[in-house]
N, C-alpha and C positions, 0 to 999 in steps of 0.2 A: 550275510542275511540281516544281521542286526543293523548294519549301516543302511541298507535299503529301507528298512522299516523306519528308521530315524529320519531319513531324507523324505520319505512319503509323509510322515507326520508333520514335519516342518513345512512341506509344500501345502498341505491341507490347512495348517494353522495360518500360514501367510495369506492364503486366499481368504480365509475367514476374517482376518484382521483388515485386509484391504477392503472388504465389503463393509466393514464396520464404519468406514469413513463416509461422511455425507457429502452431497454435491449441491451446487447452486449454479444457475445460469448467470455467468459474469458478463452482463451487458446492461448498458444504460438506455437502450432503445429496443425494448422487446414488448410483448403483449403486457399491457398494464404498467409499463415503465416508460417515462419520458423525462429523462434527467440529463440534459446536455451539460457539458462542462465548457466553461469559457475562460479566456485569459483574463488577467487583471483589468484590461481595458474593455471587457465585454465581448470580445471576438471569439466565436466558437473555435476550439482547437482543431487543427488539421493534421492529417498524416503527412509524412514526408520530411521536408527540410526543417520543420519546426522542432522535431525531436521529442515532442511530448509523448509520454506513455502513461498508461493507467495500470495499477496493480491492486489486486484484492488482498486485504489483510483480514484475518479472522481468528476467532477463538471461541471457547464456550461462552454462553450467555453470562453477562456480568463481568467479563474480563475487562480491566481498564484499557482504554483506547491505546495508550502508549505501550501496552504489553501485547497487542495483537501481532500475530506472526504473518509474514508474507505467504500467500498461496499462489502457486503456479508462477508463471513468468509475467513480466511487464509486457503489455501489448500496445501497439500504436493506435492512434485514432483514425477514423475513416476520413475520406476526402469528399469533395463536392457537396452534394445534398446531405451526406452523412457527417459533415463537419460537426465536431462537438460530441460525437458518439463513438463508442468502442463496442466491439462484439468479441468477447473472449471465449464464449461458449461454455460448455459444462466444465466446471472447475471443482476439484476435490478440496474440501476443507479438511486437511489432514488430522487435525486435533479435535474434531467433533464428529460423533457418530451420526449415522443416518437417522432421521426422524427425531433428532434433538435440535434444540434452538441454538443457533450460532450468533455471535456478535460480529458484524461485518462492517468494514470501512473501505472505501475506495480512495486510494492516494494517487495523486498525479504530479508529475515533475518533468522537467526538461533534462534529457540525458546529457546535454551539453554541460550541465552543472554537476553531474554525478551519475554514477551507474545505479545508485539506489536512492530511494526517497530520503533516507537518513543523511546520506552524503550531500544531496542537493539542498537539503534544508539548512546546511551549515554555510552555504555560499551566499555572500552579500549580493543582493540584486537578483537572485534566482527566483523564478516563478514556480511556486509549489501550491498544492491545495489538497484538501481532504474533505470527504463527505461527512455528514453527520452519521453517527453510528446507527445501524439498523439491526433489528433482530429478524432472523429468517429461520423457519423450520426447514432443515435440510432434507433432501431426498435420500433414500437408500437405494442404490442401483439394484435392479434395472429400472426403477421408477424414474420418470423424467425429472430433471433438475428444475426446481422452482425458479421463477423470475424474482428479481430483487424489487418488488413492487413498491416498497416504502422508500426507495432511493429518491432523493430530491436533487434538483439541479444545484450546481455550486460553481463558484468562480475561484480562480487562483489568486494568491496574494504574492506580493513581492517581499522577499526576505530582506529585512533591514537589521543588520547586526550593529547594535549600539554598545560601546564598551560600558561596563559596570562602573559606577562612580568609584568603587574601591580600587578598580584596576587603574583608573586615572590617577588616583591619589598615590598608589604604589609606584606608578611610573614617574610621577613628580618627585617623590622621595628618592628614587633611584638617581634621577638627574641631579638633584641637590647633592647626593652623596658623591657622585662623580666629580662635580664642581669643587666640593670641599677637598676631595682627594687630590685634585690637580693643584690646588693652592698649596697644599703641604709639600708637594714635590718641588 
């Protein structure tokens, strides 16, 4: 009997905490939102062979942008007249309660360069991008998720990995050491 009561309490508690999470409509083309994403050349991103995806990152208001956590899964862009737009639908922001303000960022990358934004950002020549951070008051289910009306259009940039001067100096010193070592032998 005690086990049944414990299980019942845990089920009720888990339902309570699940409802404590806020939601947002993860879309850049919804009522009050017109924020298309384009490639570095200005071309709107398309679904399909391009491999570009968008993912929502969020946290409590004031969280540094680099510390925001991924929410949900990465979603592809639309095709045709919907080029440059994504429609992720209602997305749970797991670490922010409903009716609280969340700090949100949209990150976009090409899955050819990595399965995650962080991985793609480390590939020389990769096309990646991030929106400016926005603050959104999240909904608490069953209230409809709010649109990200403050989201602005943005373009991707091309990752250019340039070695640090110190790395070049260390490489040069290593090469000199190898040459000196060869002379001794």
